[in-house]
mmCIF file of the N, C-alpha and C atoms, coordinates in Angstrom:
data_MODEL
# 
_entry.id   MODEL 
# 
loop_
_atom_site.group_PDB 
_atom_site.id 
_atom_site.type_symbol 
_atom_site.label_atom_id 
_atom_site.label_alt_id 
_atom_site.label_comp_id 
_atom_site.label_asym_id 
_atom_site.label_entity_id 
_atom_site.label_seq_id 
_atom_site.pdbx_PDB_ins_code 
_atom_site.Cartn_x 
_atom_site.Cartn_y 
_atom_site.Cartn_z 
_atom_site.occupancy 
_atom_site.B_iso_or_equiv 
_atom_site.pdbx_formal_charge 
_atom_site.auth_seq_id 
_atom_site.auth_comp_id 
_atom_site.auth_asym_id 
_atom_site.auth_atom_id 
_atom_site.pdbx_PDB_model_num 
ATOM 1   N N  . MET A 1 1  ? -173.888 67.220 -56.906 1.00 0.00 ? 1  MET A N  1 
ATOM 2   C CA . MET A 1 1  ? -174.818 67.463 -58.114 1.00 0.00 ? 1  MET A CA 1 
ATOM 3   C C  . MET A 1 1  ? -175.505 66.913 -58.431 1.00 0.00 ? 1  MET A C  1 
ATOM 4   N N  . ILE A 1 2  ? -175.411 65.498 -58.333 1.00 0.00 ? 2  ILE A N  1 
ATOM 5   C CA . ILE A 1 2  ? -176.239 64.385 -58.905 1.00 0.00 ? 2  ILE A CA 1 
ATOM 6   C C  . ILE A 1 2  ? -177.573 65.057 -58.020 1.00 0.00 ? 2  ILE A C  1 
ATOM 7   N N  . TYR A 1 3  ? -177.246 65.047 -57.211 1.00 0.00 ? 3  TYR A N  1 
ATOM 8   C CA . TYR A 1 3  ? -178.623 65.407 -55.524 1.00 0.00 ? 3  TYR A CA 1 
ATOM 9   C C  . TYR A 1 3  ? -179.730 66.566 -56.440 1.00 0.00 ? 3  TYR A C  1 
ATOM 10  N N  . LEU A 1 4  ? -178.893 67.396 -56.902 1.00 0.00 ? 4  LEU A N  1 
ATOM 11  C CA . LEU A 1 4  ? -179.434 68.544 -57.890 1.00 0.00 ? 4  LEU A CA 1 
ATOM 12  C C  . LEU A 1 4  ? -180.346 68.134 -58.986 1.00 0.00 ? 4  LEU A C  1 
ATOM 13  N N  . LEU A 1 5  ? -179.389 66.839 -59.727 1.00 0.00 ? 5  LEU A N  1 
ATOM 14  C CA . LEU A 1 5  ? -180.135 66.212 -60.921 1.00 0.00 ? 5  LEU A CA 1 
ATOM 15  C C  . LEU A 1 5  ? -181.466 65.655 -60.211 1.00 0.00 ? 5  LEU A C  1 
ATOM 16  N N  . ILE A 1 6  ? -181.379 64.906 -59.273 1.00 0.00 ? 6  ILE A N  1 
ATOM 17  C CA . ILE A 1 6  ? -182.517 64.208 -58.664 1.00 0.00 ? 6  ILE A CA 1 
ATOM 18  C C  . ILE A 1 6  ? -183.619 65.040 -58.888 1.00 0.00 ? 6  ILE A C  1 
ATOM 19  N N  . PHE A 1 7  ? -183.010 66.041 -58.140 1.00 0.00 ? 7  PHE A N  1 
ATOM 20  C CA . PHE A 1 7  ? -184.334 67.036 -57.222 1.00 0.00 ? 7  PHE A CA 1 
ATOM 21  C C  . PHE A 1 7  ? -184.953 67.501 -58.626 1.00 0.00 ? 7  PHE A C  1 
ATOM 22  N N  . LEU A 1 8  ? -184.167 68.145 -59.653 1.00 0.00 ? 8  LEU A N  1 
ATOM 23  C CA . LEU A 1 8  ? -184.821 68.317 -60.800 1.00 0.00 ? 8  LEU A CA 1 
ATOM 24  C C  . LEU A 1 8  ? -185.941 67.345 -61.608 1.00 0.00 ? 8  LEU A C  1 
ATOM 25  N N  . ILE A 1 9  ? -184.994 66.038 -61.476 1.00 0.00 ? 9  ILE A N  1 
ATOM 26  C CA . ILE A 1 9  ? -186.246 64.704 -62.439 1.00 0.00 ? 9  ILE A CA 1 
ATOM 27  C C  . ILE A 1 9  ? -187.473 64.680 -61.187 1.00 0.00 ? 9  ILE A C  1 
ATOM 28  N N  . GLY A 1 10 ? -187.335 65.107 -60.052 1.00 0.00 ? 10 GLY A N  1 
ATOM 29  C CA . GLY A 1 10 ? -188.169 65.207 -59.156 1.00 0.00 ? 10 GLY A CA 1 
ATOM 30  C C  . GLY A 1 10 ? -189.393 66.181 -59.513 1.00 0.00 ? 10 GLY A C  1 
ATOM 31  N N  . PHE A 1 11 ? -188.743 67.074 -59.752 1.00 0.00 ? 11 PHE A N  1 
ATOM 32  C CA . PHE A 1 11 ? -189.783 68.435 -59.683 1.00 0.00 ? 11 PHE A CA 1 
ATOM 33  C C  . PHE A 1 11 ? -190.583 68.201 -61.123 1.00 0.00 ? 11 PHE A C  1 
ATOM 34  N N  . GLY A 1 12 ? -189.521 67.511 -62.135 1.00 0.00 ? 12 GLY A N  1 
ATOM 35  C CA . GLY A 1 12 ? -190.393 67.560 -63.850 1.00 0.00 ? 12 GLY A CA 1 
ATOM 36  C C  . GLY A 1 12 ? -191.339 66.367 -62.912 1.00 0.00 ? 12 GLY A C  1 
ATOM 37  N N  . LEU A 1 13 ? -191.152 65.219 -62.637 1.00 0.00 ? 13 LEU A N  1 
ATOM 38  C CA . LEU A 1 13 ? -192.433 64.689 -62.653 1.00 0.00 ? 13 LEU A CA 1 
ATOM 39  C C  . LEU A 1 13 ? -193.452 64.997 -62.169 1.00 0.00 ? 13 LEU A C  1 
ATOM 40  N N  . ALA A 1 14 ? -193.709 66.091 -60.689 1.00 0.00 ? 14 ALA A N  1 
ATOM 41  C CA . ALA A 1 14 ? -194.334 66.461 -60.088 1.00 0.00 ? 14 ALA A CA 1 
ATOM 42  C C  . ALA A 1 14 ? -195.158 67.457 -60.829 1.00 0.00 ? 14 ALA A C  1 
ATOM 43  N N  . VAL A 1 15 ? -194.420 68.114 -62.031 1.00 0.00 ? 15 VAL A N  1 
ATOM 44  C CA . VAL A 1 15 ? -195.139 69.030 -62.676 1.00 0.00 ? 15 VAL A CA 1 
ATOM 45  C C  . VAL A 1 15 ? -195.807 68.667 -63.525 1.00 0.00 ? 15 VAL A C  1 
ATOM 46  N N  . SER A 1 16 ? -195.220 67.520 -64.337 1.00 0.00 ? 16 SER A N  1 
ATOM 47  C CA . SER A 1 16 ? -196.274 66.620 -65.340 1.00 0.00 ? 16 SER A CA 1 
ATOM 48  C C  . SER A 1 16 ? -196.922 66.307 -64.499 1.00 0.00 ? 16 SER A C  1 
ATOM 49  N N  . GLY A 1 17 ? -197.085 65.913 -63.644 1.00 0.00 ? 17 GLY A N  1 
ATOM 50  C CA . GLY A 1 17 ? -198.505 64.981 -62.864 1.00 0.00 ? 17 GLY A CA 1 
ATOM 51  C C  . GLY A 1 17 ? -199.350 65.776 -62.467 1.00 0.00 ? 17 GLY A C  1 
ATOM 52  N N  . GLY A 1 18 ? -198.901 67.083 -61.560 1.00 0.00 ? 18 GLY A N  1 
ATOM 53  C CA . GLY A 1 18 ? -199.821 67.962 -61.686 1.00 0.00 ? 18 GLY A CA 1 
ATOM 54  C C  . GLY A 1 18 ? -200.417 68.826 -62.739 1.00 0.00 ? 18 GLY A C  1 
ATOM 55  N N  . VAL A 1 19 ? -200.070 68.619 -63.898 1.00 0.00 ? 19 VAL A N  1 
ATOM 56  C CA . VAL A 1 19 ? -200.406 69.472 -65.265 1.00 0.00 ? 19 VAL A CA 1 
ATOM 57  C C  . VAL A 1 19 ? -201.850 68.269 -65.408 1.00 0.00 ? 19 VAL A C  1 
ATOM 58  N N  . SER A 1 20 ? -201.535 66.993 -65.441 1.00 0.00 ? 20 SER A N  1 
ATOM 59  C CA . SER A 1 20 ? -202.043 65.830 -66.154 1.00 0.00 ? 20 SER A CA 1 
ATOM 60  C C  . SER A 1 20 ? -203.396 66.107 -65.258 1.00 0.00 ? 20 SER A C  1 
ATOM 61  N N  . ILE A 1 21 ? -203.478 65.874 -63.732 1.00 0.00 ? 21 ILE A N  1 
ATOM 62  C CA . ILE A 1 21 ? -204.578 65.685 -63.063 1.00 0.00 ? 21 ILE A CA 1 
ATOM 63  C C  . ILE A 1 21 ? -205.682 67.092 -63.220 1.00 0.00 ? 21 ILE A C  1 
ATOM 64  N N  . ILE A 1 22 ? -204.526 68.183 -63.440 1.00 0.00 ? 22 ILE A N  1 
ATOM 65  C CA . ILE A 1 22 ? -205.575 69.553 -63.863 1.00 0.00 ? 22 ILE A CA 1 
ATOM 66  C C  . ILE A 1 22 ? -206.046 69.589 -65.133 1.00 0.00 ? 22 ILE A C  1 
ATOM 67  N N  . LEU A 1 23 ? -205.477 69.408 -65.966 1.00 0.00 ? 23 LEU A N  1 
ATOM 68  C CA . LEU A 1 23 ? -206.468 69.004 -67.622 1.00 0.00 ? 23 LEU A CA 1 
ATOM 69  C C  . LEU A 1 23 ? -207.306 68.323 -67.181 1.00 0.00 ? 23 LEU A C  1 
ATOM 70  N N  . TYR A 1 24 ? -207.581 66.804 -66.682 1.00 0.00 ? 24 TYR A N  1 
ATOM 71  C CA . TYR A 1 24 ? -208.535 65.935 -65.919 1.00 0.00 ? 24 TYR A CA 1 
ATOM 72  C C  . TYR A 1 24 ? -209.592 66.645 -66.040 1.00 0.00 ? 24 TYR A C  1 
ATOM 73  N N  . LEU A 1 25 ? -209.156 67.463 -64.796 1.00 0.00 ? 25 LEU A N  1 
ATOM 74  C CA . LEU A 1 25 ? -210.659 68.553 -64.256 1.00 0.00 ? 25 LEU A CA 1 
ATOM 75  C C  . LEU A 1 25 ? -211.496 69.189 -65.084 1.00 0.00 ? 25 LEU A C  1 
ATOM 76  N N  . ASN A 1 26 ? -211.140 68.983 -66.876 1.00 0.00 ? 26 ASN A N  1 
ATOM 77  C CA . ASN A 1 26 ? -212.057 69.185 -67.553 1.00 0.00 ? 26 ASN A CA 1 
ATOM 78  C C  . ASN A 1 26 ? -212.995 68.318 -68.010 1.00 0.00 ? 26 ASN A C  1 
ATOM 79  N N  . PHE A 1 27 ? -212.386 67.427 -67.717 1.00 0.00 ? 27 PHE A N  1 
ATOM 80  C CA . PHE A 1 27 ? -214.052 66.244 -67.760 1.00 0.00 ? 27 PHE A CA 1 
ATOM 81  C C  . PHE A 1 27 ? -215.203 66.387 -66.545 1.00 0.00 ? 27 PHE A C  1 
ATOM 82  N N  . ILE A 1 28 ? -214.915 67.394 -65.780 1.00 0.00 ? 28 ILE A N  1 
ATOM 83  C CA . ILE A 1 28 ? -216.349 67.751 -64.495 1.00 0.00 ? 28 ILE A CA 1 
ATOM 84  C C  . ILE A 1 28 ? -217.539 68.738 -65.053 1.00 0.00 ? 28 ILE A C  1 
ATOM 85  N N  . PRO A 1 29 ? -217.464 69.388 -65.922 1.00 0.00 ? 29 PRO A N  1 
ATOM 86  C CA . PRO A 1 29 ? -218.275 69.842 -66.555 1.00 0.00 ? 29 PRO A CA 1 
ATOM 87  C C  . PRO A 1 29 ? -218.803 69.072 -67.738 1.00 0.00 ? 29 PRO A C  1 
ATOM 88  N N  . ALA A 1 30 ? -218.128 68.346 -68.230 1.00 0.00 ? 30 ALA A N  1 
ATOM 89  C CA . ALA A 1 30 ? -218.899 67.226 -69.314 1.00 0.00 ? 30 ALA A CA 1 
ATOM 90  C C  . ALA A 1 30 ? -219.380 66.097 -68.277 1.00 0.00 ? 30 ALA A C  1 
ATOM 91  N N  . GLY A 1 31 ? -219.802 66.114 -67.151 1.00 0.00 ? 31 GLY A N  1 
ATOM 92  C CA . GLY A 1 31 ? -220.567 65.423 -66.571 1.00 0.00 ? 31 GLY A CA 1 
ATOM 93  C C  . GLY A 1 31 ? -220.410 64.409 -65.678 1.00 0.00 ? 31 GLY A C  1 
ATOM 94  N N  . LEU A 1 32 ? -219.251 64.316 -65.277 1.00 0.00 ? 32 LEU A N  1 
ATOM 95  C CA . LEU A 1 32 ? -218.724 63.692 -64.384 1.00 0.00 ? 32 LEU A CA 1 
ATOM 96  C C  . LEU A 1 32 ? -219.056 64.183 -63.155 1.00 0.00 ? 32 LEU A C  1 
ATOM 97  N N  . ASN A 1 33 ? -219.160 63.633 -62.353 1.00 0.00 ? 33 ASN A N  1 
ATOM 98  C CA . ASN A 1 33 ? -218.890 63.987 -60.810 1.00 0.00 ? 33 ASN A CA 1 
ATOM 99  C C  . ASN A 1 33 ? -217.835 63.317 -59.800 1.00 0.00 ? 33 ASN A C  1 
ATOM 100 N N  . TRP A 1 34 ? -217.080 64.186 -59.166 1.00 0.00 ? 34 TRP A N  1 
ATOM 101 C CA . TRP A 1 34 ? -216.381 63.861 -58.044 1.00 0.00 ? 34 TRP A CA 1 
ATOM 102 C C  . TRP A 1 34 ? -215.710 62.735 -58.289 1.00 0.00 ? 34 TRP A C  1 
ATOM 103 N N  . HIS A 1 35 ? -216.552 61.658 -57.614 1.00 0.00 ? 35 HIS A N  1 
ATOM 104 C CA . HIS A 1 35 ? -216.413 60.232 -57.576 1.00 0.00 ? 35 HIS A CA 1 
ATOM 105 C C  . HIS A 1 35 ? -215.907 59.718 -58.743 1.00 0.00 ? 35 HIS A C  1 
ATOM 106 N N  . ASP A 1 36 ? -216.647 59.768 -59.830 1.00 0.00 ? 36 ASP A N  1 
ATOM 107 C CA . ASP A 1 36 ? -216.145 59.075 -61.475 1.00 0.00 ? 36 ASP A CA 1 
ATOM 108 C C  . ASP A 1 36 ? -214.689 60.023 -61.686 1.00 0.00 ? 36 ASP A C  1 
ATOM 109 N N  . TYR A 1 37 ? -214.185 61.330 -61.644 1.00 0.00 ? 37 TYR A N  1 
ATOM 110 C CA . TYR A 1 37 ? -213.062 61.832 -62.128 1.00 0.00 ? 37 TYR A CA 1 
ATOM 111 C C  . TYR A 1 37 ? -212.092 61.490 -60.999 1.00 0.00 ? 37 TYR A C  1 
ATOM 112 N N  . LEU A 1 38 ? -211.867 60.980 -59.506 1.00 0.00 ? 38 LEU A N  1 
ATOM 113 C CA . LEU A 1 38 ? -211.503 60.518 -58.884 1.00 0.00 ? 38 LEU A CA 1 
ATOM 114 C C  . LEU A 1 38 ? -211.199 59.215 -59.281 1.00 0.00 ? 38 LEU A C  1 
ATOM 115 N N  . THR A 1 39 ? -212.215 58.333 -59.641 1.00 0.00 ? 39 THR A N  1 
ATOM 116 C CA . THR A 1 39 ? -211.976 56.620 -60.224 1.00 0.00 ? 39 THR A CA 1 
ATOM 117 C C  . THR A 1 39 ? -210.869 56.749 -61.718 1.00 0.00 ? 39 THR A C  1 
ATOM 118 N N  . PHE A 1 40 ? -211.771 58.098 -62.417 1.00 0.00 ? 40 PHE A N  1 
ATOM 119 C CA . PHE A 1 40 ? -210.645 58.393 -63.509 1.00 0.00 ? 40 PHE A CA 1 
ATOM 120 C C  . PHE A 1 40 ? -209.094 58.572 -63.377 1.00 0.00 ? 40 PHE A C  1 
ATOM 121 N N  . ILE A 1 41 ? -208.676 59.174 -62.798 1.00 0.00 ? 41 ILE A N  1 
ATOM 122 C CA . ILE A 1 41 ? -207.456 60.093 -62.797 1.00 0.00 ? 41 ILE A CA 1 
ATOM 123 C C  . ILE A 1 41 ? -206.324 58.506 -61.796 1.00 0.00 ? 41 ILE A C  1 
ATOM 124 N N  . GLN A 1 42 ? -207.423 57.710 -61.127 1.00 0.00 ? 42 GLN A N  1 
ATOM 125 C CA . GLN A 1 42 ? -207.013 56.745 -60.291 1.00 0.00 ? 42 GLN A CA 1 
ATOM 126 C C  . GLN A 1 42 ? -205.878 55.949 -61.177 1.00 0.00 ? 42 GLN A C  1 
ATOM 127 N N  . GLY A 1 43 ? -206.445 55.616 -62.260 1.00 0.00 ? 43 GLY A N  1 
ATOM 128 C CA . GLY A 1 43 ? -206.152 54.452 -63.305 1.00 0.00 ? 43 GLY A CA 1 
ATOM 129 C C  . GLY A 1 43 ? -205.381 55.164 -64.330 1.00 0.00 ? 43 GLY A C  1 
ATOM 130 N N  . ARG A 1 44 ? -204.915 55.945 -64.568 1.00 0.00 ? 44 ARG A N  1 
ATOM 131 C CA . ARG A 1 44 ? -204.326 56.804 -65.416 1.00 0.00 ? 44 ARG A CA 1 
ATOM 132 C C  . ARG A 1 44 ? -202.378 57.152 -64.753 1.00 0.00 ? 44 ARG A C  1 
ATOM 133 N N  . ILE A 1 45 ? -201.591 56.633 -65.244 1.00 0.00 ? 45 ILE A N  1 
ATOM 134 C CA . ILE A 1 45 ? -200.116 56.528 -65.262 1.00 0.00 ? 45 ILE A CA 1 
ATOM 135 C C  . ILE A 1 45 ? -199.758 57.666 -64.535 1.00 0.00 ? 45 ILE A C  1 
ATOM 136 N N  . GLU A 1 46 ? -199.889 58.780 -65.627 1.00 0.00 ? 46 GLU A N  1 
ATOM 137 C CA . GLU A 1 46 ? -199.372 59.626 -65.516 1.00 0.00 ? 46 GLU A CA 1 
ATOM 138 C C  . GLU A 1 46 ? -199.421 60.797 -64.011 1.00 0.00 ? 46 GLU A C  1 
ATOM 139 N N  . CYS A 1 47 ? -200.956 60.208 -63.739 1.00 0.00 ? 47 CYS A N  1 
ATOM 140 C CA . CYS A 1 47 ? -201.281 60.966 -62.270 1.00 0.00 ? 47 CYS A CA 1 
ATOM 141 C C  . CYS A 1 47 ? -200.412 60.660 -61.154 1.00 0.00 ? 47 CYS A C  1 
ATOM 142 N N  . TYR A 1 48 ? -200.040 59.550 -61.815 1.00 0.00 ? 48 TYR A N  1 
ATOM 143 C CA . TYR A 1 48 ? -199.090 59.292 -60.067 1.00 0.00 ? 48 TYR A CA 1 
ATOM 144 C C  . TYR A 1 48 ? -197.808 59.845 -60.291 1.00 0.00 ? 48 TYR A C  1 
ATOM 145 N N  . PHE A 1 49 ? -197.178 60.376 -61.492 1.00 0.00 ? 49 PHE A N  1 
ATOM 146 C CA . PHE A 1 49 ? -196.325 61.060 -61.644 1.00 0.00 ? 49 PHE A CA 1 
ATOM 147 C C  . PHE A 1 49 ? -196.119 62.593 -59.981 1.00 0.00 ? 49 PHE A C  1 
ATOM 148 N N  . LEU A 1 50 ? -196.963 62.877 -59.844 1.00 0.00 ? 50 LEU A N  1 
ATOM 149 C CA . LEU A 1 50 ? -197.243 64.090 -58.914 1.00 0.00 ? 50 LEU A CA 1 
ATOM 150 C C  . LEU A 1 50 ? -196.990 63.202 -57.656 1.00 0.00 ? 50 LEU A C  1 
ATOM 151 N N  . PRO A 1 51 ? -197.220 62.433 -57.276 1.00 0.00 ? 51 PRO A N  1 
ATOM 152 C CA . PRO A 1 51 ? -196.934 61.940 -55.595 1.00 0.00 ? 51 PRO A CA 1 
ATOM 153 C C  . PRO A 1 51 ? -195.158 61.251 -55.486 1.00 0.00 ? 51 PRO A C  1 
ATOM 154 N N  . ILE A 1 52 ? -195.045 60.607 -57.297 1.00 0.00 ? 52 ILE A N  1 
ATOM 155 C CA . ILE A 1 52 ? -194.051 59.911 -56.542 1.00 0.00 ? 52 ILE A CA 1 
ATOM 156 C C  . ILE A 1 52 ? -192.679 61.221 -57.084 1.00 0.00 ? 52 ILE A C  1 
ATOM 157 N N  . GLY A 1 53 ? -192.917 62.582 -57.658 1.00 0.00 ? 53 GLY A N  1 
ATOM 158 C CA . GLY A 1 53 ? -192.084 63.524 -58.007 1.00 0.00 ? 53 GLY A CA 1 
ATOM 159 C C  . GLY A 1 53 ? -192.101 64.483 -56.827 1.00 0.00 ? 53 GLY A C  1 
ATOM 160 N N  . LEU A 1 54 ? -193.079 64.301 -55.614 1.00 0.00 ? 54 LEU A N  1 
ATOM 161 C CA . LEU A 1 54 ? -193.470 64.781 -54.671 1.00 0.00 ? 54 LEU A CA 1 
ATOM 162 C C  . LEU A 1 54 ? -192.178 63.843 -53.238 1.00 0.00 ? 54 LEU A C  1 
ATOM 163 N N  . ILE A 1 55 ? -192.044 63.144 -53.675 1.00 0.00 ? 55 ILE A N  1 
ATOM 164 C CA . ILE A 1 55 ? -191.297 62.020 -52.822 1.00 0.00 ? 55 ILE A CA 1 
ATOM 165 C C  . ILE A 1 55 ? -189.922 61.795 -53.071 1.00 0.00 ? 55 ILE A C  1 
ATOM 166 N N  . ILE A 1 56 ? -189.611 61.808 -54.566 1.00 0.00 ? 56 ILE A N  1 
ATOM 167 C CA . ILE A 1 56 ? -188.381 62.362 -54.643 1.00 0.00 ? 56 ILE A CA 1 
ATOM 168 C C  . ILE A 1 56 ? -187.794 63.839 -54.543 1.00 0.00 ? 56 ILE A C  1 
ATOM 169 N N  . MET A 1 57 ? -188.633 64.775 -54.696 1.00 0.00 ? 57 MET A N  1 
ATOM 170 C CA . MET A 1 57 ? -187.922 66.122 -54.289 1.00 0.00 ? 57 MET A CA 1 
ATOM 171 C C  . MET A 1 57 ? -188.084 66.311 -52.226 1.00 0.00 ? 57 MET A C  1 
ATOM 172 N N  . ILE A 1 58 ? -188.548 65.555 -51.686 1.00 0.00 ? 58 ILE A N  1 
ATOM 173 C CA . ILE A 1 58 ? -188.501 65.504 -50.539 1.00 0.00 ? 58 ILE A CA 1 
ATOM 174 C C  . ILE A 1 58 ? -187.083 65.156 -49.885 1.00 0.00 ? 58 ILE A C  1 
ATOM 175 N N  . ALA A 1 59 ? -187.501 63.856 -50.781 1.00 0.00 ? 59 ALA A N  1 
ATOM 176 C CA . ALA A 1 59 ? -185.860 62.595 -50.197 1.00 0.00 ? 59 ALA A CA 1 
ATOM 177 C C  . ALA A 1 59 ? -184.571 63.575 -50.436 1.00 0.00 ? 59 ALA A C  1 
ATOM 178 N N  . THR A 1 60 ? -184.514 64.027 -51.903 1.00 0.00 ? 60 THR A N  1 
ATOM 179 C CA . THR A 1 60 ? -183.271 65.020 -52.120 1.00 0.00 ? 60 THR A CA 1 
ATOM 180 C C  . THR A 1 60 ? -183.308 66.275 -51.633 1.00 0.00 ? 60 THR A C  1 
ATOM 181 N N  . ILE A 1 61 ? -184.089 67.150 -50.890 1.00 0.00 ? 61 ILE A N  1 
ATOM 182 C CA . ILE A 1 61 ? -183.965 68.190 -50.943 1.00 0.00 ? 61 ILE A CA 1 
ATOM 183 C C  . ILE A 1 61 ? -182.747 68.606 -49.180 1.00 0.00 ? 61 ILE A C  1 
ATOM 184 N N  . ASN A 1 62 ? -182.772 67.706 -47.979 1.00 0.00 ? 62 ASN A N  1 
ATOM 185 C CA . ASN A 1 62 ? -181.768 68.196 -47.250 1.00 0.00 ? 62 ASN A CA 1 
ATOM 186 C C  . ASN A 1 62 ? -180.469 67.812 -48.114 1.00 0.00 ? 62 ASN A C  1 
ATOM 187 N N  . LYS A 1 63 ? -180.220 67.077 -49.157 1.00 0.00 ? 63 LYS A N  1 
ATOM 188 C CA . LYS A 1 63 ? -178.999 66.467 -49.504 1.00 0.00 ? 63 LYS A CA 1 
ATOM 189 C C  . LYS A 1 63 ? -177.712 67.994 -50.330 1.00 0.00 ? 63 LYS A C  1 
ATOM 190 N N  . LEU A 1 64 ? -178.962 68.665 -51.007 1.00 0.00 ? 64 LEU A N  1 
ATOM 191 C CA . LEU A 1 64 ? -178.469 69.714 -51.646 1.00 0.00 ? 64 LEU A CA 1 
ATOM 192 C C  . LEU A 1 64 ? -177.677 70.768 -51.051 1.00 0.00 ? 64 LEU A C  1 
ATOM 193 N N  . PRO A 1 65 ? -176.423 70.812 -51.769 1.00 0.00 ? 65 PRO A N  1 
ATOM 194 C CA . PRO A 1 65 ? -175.386 71.802 -51.520 1.00 0.00 ? 65 PRO A CA 1 
ATOM 195 C C  . PRO A 1 65 ? -175.712 72.950 -50.778 1.00 0.00 ? 65 PRO A C  1 
ATOM 196 N N  . VAL A 1 66 ? -175.513 73.432 -49.955 1.00 0.00 ? 66 VAL A N  1 
ATOM 197 C CA . VAL A 1 66 ? -175.978 74.921 -49.548 1.00 0.00 ? 66 VAL A CA 1 
ATOM 198 C C  . VAL A 1 66 ? -175.013 75.771 -49.554 1.00 0.00 ? 66 VAL A C  1 
ATOM 199 N N  . LYS A 1 67 ? -174.845 77.098 -50.366 1.00 0.00 ? 67 LYS A N  1 
ATOM 200 C CA . LYS A 1 67 ? -173.795 78.218 -50.752 1.00 0.00 ? 67 LYS A CA 1 
ATOM 201 C C  . LYS A 1 67 ? -174.128 79.490 -49.837 1.00 0.00 ? 67 LYS A C  1 
# 
């Protein structure tokens, strides 16, 4: 049961980070190029939630109970 909770925490972090990255794509029509965009999201802590959440999910997926 604890692995399910950890998996859901990882899922929530991945969704939060993914949504943040998608929302920051709105800066590209405002005049930023891809290099500036990647440099910008590199400095935002909420964009790191996507890889952290994916790592947590991958680490716990094999430990989830199968029914």
